[in-house]
N, CA, C and O atoms as a GROMACS GRO file, in nm:
protein
  336
    1MET      N    1  -2.598  -0.927   5.755
    1MET     CA    2  -2.428  -0.979   5.763
    1MET      C    3  -2.309  -1.036   5.957
    1MET      O    4  -2.317  -0.972   6.062
    2ASN      N    5  -2.280  -1.078   5.950
    2ASN     CA    6  -2.231  -1.120   6.048
    2ASN      C    7  -2.070  -1.099   6.092
    2ASN      O    8  -1.972  -1.106   6.019
    3ASP      N    9  -2.075  -1.080   6.191
    3ASP     CA   10  -1.929  -1.015   6.252
    3ASP      C   11  -1.804  -0.985   6.269
    3ASP      O   12  -1.736  -0.910   6.339
    4ASN      N   13  -1.781  -1.120   6.130
    4ASN     CA   14  -1.642  -1.163   6.152
    4ASN      C   15  -1.733  -1.134   5.977
    4ASN      O   16  -1.659  -1.052   5.922
    5ALA      N   17  -1.801  -1.151   5.921
    5ALA     CA   18  -1.797  -1.106   5.726
    5ALA      C   19  -1.717  -0.906   5.725
    5ALA      O   20  -1.631  -0.862   5.649
    6ILE      N   21  -1.795  -0.829   5.844
    6ILE     CA   22  -1.820  -0.688   5.839
    6ILE      C   23  -1.632  -0.729   5.821
    6ILE      O   24  -1.584  -0.729   5.708
    7LYS      N   25  -1.522  -0.767   5.968
    7LYS     CA   26  -1.489  -0.778   6.000
    7LYS      C   27  -1.266  -0.832   5.892
    7LYS      O   28  -1.150  -0.792   5.887
    8ALA      N   29  -1.377  -0.967   5.829
    8ALA     CA   30  -1.278  -1.023   5.670
    8ALA      C   31  -1.280  -0.849   5.591
    8ALA      O   32  -1.189  -0.767   5.605
    9MET      N   33  -1.417  -0.826   5.504
    9MET     CA   34  -1.434  -0.677   5.464
    9MET      C   35  -1.294  -0.544   5.519
    9MET      O   36  -1.198  -0.517   5.447
   10THR      N   37  -1.310  -0.504   5.606
   10THR     CA   38  -1.247  -0.437   5.682
   10THR      C   39  -1.106  -0.426   5.639
   10THR      O   40  -1.042  -0.330   5.596
   11ASP      N   41  -1.060  -0.597   5.670
   11ASP     CA   42  -0.925  -0.653   5.712
   11ASP      C   43  -0.860  -0.631   5.497
   11ASP      O   44  -0.785  -0.550   5.442
   12ALA      N   45  -0.928  -0.730   5.452
   12ALA     CA   46  -0.957  -0.702   5.263
   12ALA      C   47  -0.924  -0.515   5.247
   12ALA      O   48  -0.830  -0.471   5.181
   13TYR      N   49  -1.001  -0.446   5.304
   13TYR     CA   50  -1.039  -0.332   5.217
   13TYR      C   51  -0.810  -0.236   5.271
   13TYR      O   52  -0.726  -0.184   5.198
   14LEU      N   53  -0.812  -0.269   5.447
   14LEU     CA   54  -0.690  -0.188   5.515
   14LEU      C   55  -0.554  -0.283   5.376
   14LEU      O   56  -0.454  -0.224   5.336
   15VAL      N   57  -0.594  -0.441   5.328
   15VAL     CA   58  -0.463  -0.437   5.291
   15VAL      C   59  -0.476  -0.456   5.170
   15VAL      O   60  -0.406  -0.540   5.113
   16SER      N   61  -0.541  -0.406   5.123
   16SER     CA   62  -0.588  -0.369   4.959
   16SER      C   63  -0.473  -0.193   4.954
   16SER      O   64  -0.360  -0.164   4.914
   17TYR      N   65  -0.569  -0.131   5.011
   17TYR     CA   66  -0.537   0.017   5.038
   17TYR      C   67  -0.394   0.027   5.044
   17TYR      O   68  -0.334   0.081   4.951
   18ILE      N   69  -0.319  -0.032   5.169
   18ILE     CA   70  -0.233  -0.006   5.205
   18ILE      C   71  -0.126  -0.102   5.057
   18ILE      O   72  -0.069  -0.011   4.996
   19ARG      N   73  -0.093  -0.224   5.000
   19ARG     CA   74  -0.014  -0.234   4.903
   19ARG      C   75  -0.042  -0.140   4.774
   19ARG      O   76   0.044  -0.121   4.688
   20ALA      N   77  -0.172  -0.083   4.770
   20ALA     CA   78  -0.195  -0.020   4.690
   20ALA      C   79  -0.094   0.164   4.658
   20ALA      O   80  -0.041   0.221   4.563
   21MET      N   81  -0.120   0.192   4.810
   21MET     CA   82  -0.005   0.316   4.845
   21MET      C   83   0.098   0.313   4.840
   21MET      O   84   0.164   0.410   4.802
   22GLU      N   85   0.170   0.152   4.891
   22GLU     CA   86   0.306   0.112   4.833
   22GLU      C   87   0.317   0.120   4.659
   22GLU      O   88   0.376   0.208   4.597
   23THR      N   89   0.260   0.031   4.617
   23THR     CA   90   0.251   0.064   4.453
   23THR      C   91   0.228   0.183   4.371
   23THR      O   92   0.303   0.248   4.298
   24THR      N   93   0.111   0.194   4.400
   24THR     CA   94   0.103   0.361   4.271
   24THR      C   95   0.167   0.466   4.324
   24THR      O   96   0.222   0.537   4.240
   25ARG      N   97   0.182   0.516   4.492
   25ARG     CA   98   0.122   0.617   4.514
   25ARG      C   99   0.044   0.733   4.548
   25ARG      O  100   0.047   0.842   4.605
   26ASN      N  101  -0.059   0.618   4.456
   26ASN     CA  102  -0.207   0.774   4.475
   26ASN      C  103  -0.331   0.706   4.584
   26ASN      O  104  -0.356   0.590   4.618
   27SER      N  105  -0.416   0.889   4.630
   27SER     CA  106  -0.487   0.768   4.698
   27SER      C  107  -0.576   0.736   4.642
   27SER      O  108  -0.639   0.637   4.678
   28ASN      N  109  -0.630   0.854   4.467
   28ASN     CA  110  -0.761   0.780   4.446
   28ASN      C  111  -0.721   0.634   4.442
   28ASN      O  112  -0.775   0.561   4.525
   29ILE      N  113  -0.616   0.569   4.338
   29ILE     CA  114  -0.598   0.462   4.315
   29ILE      C  115  -0.598   0.377   4.403
   29ILE      O  116  -0.598   0.258   4.372
   30ALA      N  117  -0.599   0.416   4.530
   30ALA     CA  118  -0.584   0.321   4.622
   30ALA      C  119  -0.686   0.252   4.697
   30ALA      O  120  -0.690   0.133   4.729
   31VAL      N  121  -0.780   0.360   4.724
   31VAL     CA  122  -0.941   0.392   4.693
   31VAL      C  123  -1.000   0.339   4.577
   31VAL      O  124  -1.112   0.325   4.625
   32GLN      N  125  -1.010   0.302   4.472
   32GLN     CA  126  -1.093   0.230   4.389
   32GLN      C  127  -1.013   0.108   4.396
   32GLN      O  128  -1.085   0.013   4.365
   33ALA      N  129  -0.878   0.064   4.428
   33ALA     CA  130  -0.820  -0.066   4.406
   33ALA      C  131  -0.910  -0.114   4.561
   33ALA      O  132  -1.030  -0.142   4.560
   34ALA      N  133  -0.843  -0.115   4.658
   34ALA     CA  134  -0.989  -0.162   4.778
   34ALA      C  135  -1.165  -0.147   4.754
   34ALA      O  136  -1.245  -0.232   4.792
   35SER      N  137  -1.181  -0.092   4.724
   35SER     CA  138  -1.341  -0.001   4.713
   35SER      C  139  -1.339  -0.242   4.606
   35SER      O  140  -1.406  -0.346   4.607
   36ALA      N  141  -1.244  -0.200   4.562
   36ALA     CA  142  -1.269  -0.338   4.439
   36ALA      C  143  -1.309  -0.527   4.475
   36ALA      O  144  -1.360  -0.631   4.434
   37ILE      N  145  -1.230  -0.452   4.592
   37ILE     CA  146  -1.196  -0.581   4.623
   37ILE      C  147  -1.244  -0.621   4.718
   37ILE      O  148  -1.244  -0.742   4.740
   38VAL      N  149  -1.316  -0.511   4.823
   38VAL     CA  150  -1.416  -0.511   4.925
   38VAL      C  151  -1.526  -0.532   4.864
   38VAL      O  152  -1.609  -0.565   4.949
   39LEU      N  153  -1.582  -0.531   4.735
   39LEU     CA  154  -1.569  -0.536   4.649
   39LEU      C  155  -1.651  -0.668   4.621
   39LEU      O  156  -1.773  -0.684   4.624
   40ILE      N  157  -1.536  -0.771   4.588
   40ILE     CA  158  -1.514  -0.877   4.535
   40ILE      C  159  -1.589  -0.991   4.656
   40ILE      O  160  -1.680  -1.072   4.641
   41VAL      N  161  -1.501  -0.954   4.787
   41VAL     CA  162  -1.499  -1.073   4.890
   41VAL      C  163  -1.582  -1.020   4.908
   41VAL      O  164  -1.551  -0.982   4.795
   42TYR      N  165  -1.697  -0.953   4.944
   42TYR     CA  166  -1.810  -0.925   5.024
   42TYR      C  167  -1.929  -1.069   4.865
   42TYR      O  168  -2.006  -1.164   4.879
   43ASN      N  169  -1.878  -1.004   4.759
   43ASN     CA  170  -1.962  -1.091   4.694
   43ASN      C  171  -1.895  -1.244   4.741
   43ASN      O  172  -1.979  -1.318   4.792
   44HIS      N  173  -1.796  -1.284   4.734
   44HIS     CA  174  -1.733  -1.467   4.723
   44HIS      C  175  -1.805  -1.478   4.853
   44HIS      O  176  -1.831  -1.598   4.869
   45ILE      N  177  -1.880  -1.356   5.022
   45ILE     CA  178  -1.876  -1.428   5.110
   45ILE      C  179  -2.075  -1.448   5.058
   45ILE      O  180  -2.142  -1.524   5.127
   46GLN      N  181  -2.137  -1.381   4.947
   46GLN     CA  182  -2.242  -1.423   4.938
   46GLN      C  183  -2.273  -1.543   4.972
   46GLN      O  184  -2.328  -1.618   5.052
   47THR      N  185  -2.178  -1.519   4.814
   47THR     CA  186  -2.293  -1.693   4.713
   47THR      C  187  -2.207  -1.803   4.821
   47THR      O  188  -2.254  -1.916   4.808
   48GLU      N  189  -2.114  -1.800   4.905
   48GLU     CA  190  -2.055  -1.882   5.029
   48GLU      C  191  -2.183  -1.920   5.090
   48GLU      O  192  -2.205  -2.037   5.122
   49MET      N  193  -2.278  -1.816   5.109
   49MET     CA  194  -2.332  -1.866   5.244
   49MET      C  195  -2.475  -1.895   5.153
   49MET      O  196  -2.563  -1.977   5.182
   50LYS      N  197  -2.471  -1.796   5.023
   50LYS     CA  198  -2.601  -1.855   4.927
   50LYS      C  199  -2.623  -2.021   4.908
   50LYS      O  200  -2.731  -2.079   4.923
   51GLN      N  201  -2.448  -2.103   4.856
   51GLN     CA  202  -2.453  -2.228   4.826
   51GLN      C  203  -2.442  -2.311   4.924
   51GLN      O  204  -2.433  -2.433   4.909
   52GLN      N  205  -2.440  -2.236   5.059
   52GLN     CA  206  -2.448  -2.317   5.210
   52GLN      C  207  -2.644  -2.352   5.265
   52GLN      O  208  -2.698  -2.415   5.356
   53ILE      N  209  -2.677  -2.290   5.181
   53ILE     CA  210  -2.802  -2.267   5.224
   53ILE      C  211  -2.915  -2.353   5.156
   53ILE      O  212  -3.025  -2.391   5.196
   54GLU      N  213  -2.844  -2.370   5.035
   54GLU     CA  214  -2.949  -2.430   4.879
   54GLU      C  215  -2.867  -2.547   4.896
   54GLU      O  216  -2.910  -2.634   4.820
   55GLN      N  217  -2.696  -2.617   5.012
   55GLN     CA  218  -2.716  -2.753   5.010
   55GLN      C  219  -2.781  -2.806   5.141
   55GLN      O  220  -2.802  -2.927   5.143
   56ASN      N  221  -2.818  -2.727   5.262
   56ASN     CA  222  -2.882  -2.730   5.390
   56ASN      C  223  -2.958  -2.897   5.354
   56ASN      O  224  -2.931  -3.012   5.389
   57PRO      N  225  -3.080  -2.825   5.252
   57PRO     CA  226  -3.177  -2.891   5.271
   57PRO      C  227  -3.176  -3.039   5.228
   57PRO      O  228  -3.238  -3.130   5.284
   58MET      N  229  -3.089  -3.051   5.109
   58MET     CA  230  -3.086  -3.179   5.048
   58MET      C  231  -2.953  -3.266   5.200
   58MET      O  232  -2.943  -3.386   5.177
   59GLU      N  233  -2.902  -3.238   5.277
   59GLU     CA  234  -2.844  -3.252   5.387
   59GLU      C  235  -2.949  -3.332   5.493
   59GLU      O  236  -2.960  -3.454   5.495
   60ILE      N  237  -3.006  -3.262   5.560
   60ILE     CA  238  -3.112  -3.282   5.611
   60ILE      C  239  -3.208  -3.436   5.559
   60ILE      O  240  -3.221  -3.545   5.615
   61VAL      N  241  -3.241  -3.402   5.477
   61VAL     CA  242  -3.328  -3.468   5.383
   61VAL      C  243  -3.227  -3.582   5.345
   61VAL      O  244  -3.282  -3.629   5.246
   62SER      N  245  -3.113  -3.655   5.364
   62SER     CA  246  -2.995  -3.731   5.368
   62SER      C  247  -3.044  -3.809   5.552
   62SER      O  248  -3.098  -3.895   5.622
   63LYS      N  249  -2.935  -3.631   5.527
   63LYS     CA  250  -2.924  -3.754   5.705
   63LYS      C  251  -3.101  -3.790   5.826
   63LYS      O  252  -3.120  -3.834   5.940
   64MET      N  253  -3.175  -3.747   5.733
   64MET     CA  254  -3.277  -3.828   5.791
   64MET      C  255  -3.398  -3.923   5.690
   64MET      O  256  -3.503  -3.977   5.726
   65PHE      N  257  -3.361  -3.920   5.611
   65PHE     CA  258  -3.308  -4.080   5.600
   65PHE      C  259  -3.289  -4.190   5.624
   65PHE      O  260  -3.349  -4.298   5.623
   66MET      N  261  -3.163  -4.134   5.653
   66MET     CA  262  -3.069  -4.243   5.674
   66MET      C  263  -3.070  -4.210   5.857
   66MET      O  264  -3.026  -4.318   5.899
   67ASP      N  265  -3.085  -4.156   5.934
   67ASP     CA  266  -3.124  -4.198   6.048
   67ASP      C  267  -3.265  -4.213   6.066
   67ASP      O  268  -3.292  -4.149   6.168
   68PHE      N  269  -3.386  -4.274   6.012
   68PHE     CA  270  -3.485  -4.364   5.957
   68PHE      C  271  -3.426  -4.519   5.937
   68PHE      O  272  -3.436  -4.585   6.041
   69ALA      N  273  -3.366  -4.593   5.820
   69ALA     CA  274  -3.294  -4.641   5.818
   69ALA      C  275  -3.226  -4.720   5.895
   69ALA      O  276  -3.218  -4.843   5.884
   70LYS      N  277  -3.156  -4.624   6.008
   70LYS     CA  278  -3.073  -4.665   6.070
   70LYS      C  279  -3.130  -4.728   6.195
   70LYS      O  280  -3.092  -4.842   6.226
   71ASP      N  281  -3.238  -4.649   6.284
   71ASP     CA  282  -3.308  -4.735   6.324
   71ASP      C  283  -3.410  -4.870   6.349
   71ASP      O  284  -3.440  -4.954   6.434
   72MET      N  285  -3.449  -4.812   6.163
   72MET     CA  286  -3.506  -4.940   6.106
   72MET      C  287  -3.442  -5.068   6.094
   72MET      O  288  -3.490  -5.168   6.040
   73PHE      N  289  -3.355  -5.060   6.135
   73PHE     CA  290  -3.244  -5.183   6.112
   73PHE      C  291  -3.155  -5.274   6.316
   73PHE      O  292  -3.104  -5.362   6.386
   74ASN      N  293  -3.208  -5.149   6.290
   74ASN     CA  294  -3.198  -5.155   6.489
   74ASN      C  295  -3.338  -5.224   6.560
   74ASN      O  296  -3.336  -5.326   6.630
   75GLU      N  297  -3.438  -5.159   6.531
   75GLU     CA  298  -3.573  -5.269   6.621
   75GLU      C  299  -3.531  -5.373   6.460
   75GLU      O  300  -3.412  -5.341   6.457
   76SER      N  301  -3.542  -5.434   6.379
   76SER     CA  302  -3.501  -5.570   6.303
   76SER      C  303  -3.436  -5.652   6.426
   76SER      O  304  -3.487  -5.719   6.517
   77ASN      N  305  -3.295  -5.617   6.390
   77ASN     CA  306  -3.230  -5.655   6.570
   77ASN      C  307  -3.239  -5.696   6.672
   77ASN      O  308  -3.202  -5.797   6.732
   78ASP      N  309  -3.329  -5.551   6.702
   78ASP     CA  310  -3.354  -5.620   6.841
   78ASP      C  311  -3.398  -5.668   6.888
   78ASP      O  312  -3.389  -5.681   7.010
   79ASP      N  313  -3.510  -5.750   6.778
   79ASP     CA  314  -3.639  -5.816   6.854
   79ASP      C  315  -3.577  -5.970   6.857
   79ASP      O  316  -3.482  -5.993   6.783
   80PRO      N  317  -3.640  -6.096   6.958
   80PRO     CA  318  -3.593  -6.141   6.956
   80PRO      C  319  -3.634  -6.304   6.829
   80PRO      O  320  -3.738  -6.326   6.766
   81ASP      N  321  -3.520  -6.377   6.833
   81ASP     CA  322  -3.551  -6.478   6.704
   81ASP      C  323  -3.652  -6.506   6.818
   81ASP      O  324  -3.652  -6.501   6.942
   82PRO      N  325  -3.794  -6.557   6.653
   82PRO     CA  326  -3.955  -6.577   6.693
   82PRO      C  327  -3.883  -6.679   6.723
   82PRO      O  328  -3.849  -6.672   6.841
   83ASP      N  329  -3.820  -6.824   6.638
   83ASP     CA  330  -3.816  -6.982   6.602
   83ASP      C  331  -3.691  -7.020   6.761
   83ASP      O  332  -3.637  -7.113   6.822
   84ALA      N  333  -3.703  -6.890   6.757
   84ALA     CA  334  -3.626  -6.991   6.940
   84ALA      C  335  -3.656  -7.024   7.053
   84ALA      O  336  -3.574  -7.083   7.124
   0.00000   0.00000   0.00000
């Protein structure tokens, strides 16, 4: 897990704990609410990372085909006209 994810989870915990304390005035409920929020944020980050990993291979293959097609097109346009 990278530093940004850890910072995001820490911020989510602190903000949700403070808001829960302001609302309920009960530290036990605030801890539970903050922990639930951190779990949700963590799951969201993991899902995004998994989606990026799953999507990247197709993007790479697509880019390879596009680059190959562009190179083939450029080579055919660079050849001198045999009829001239």
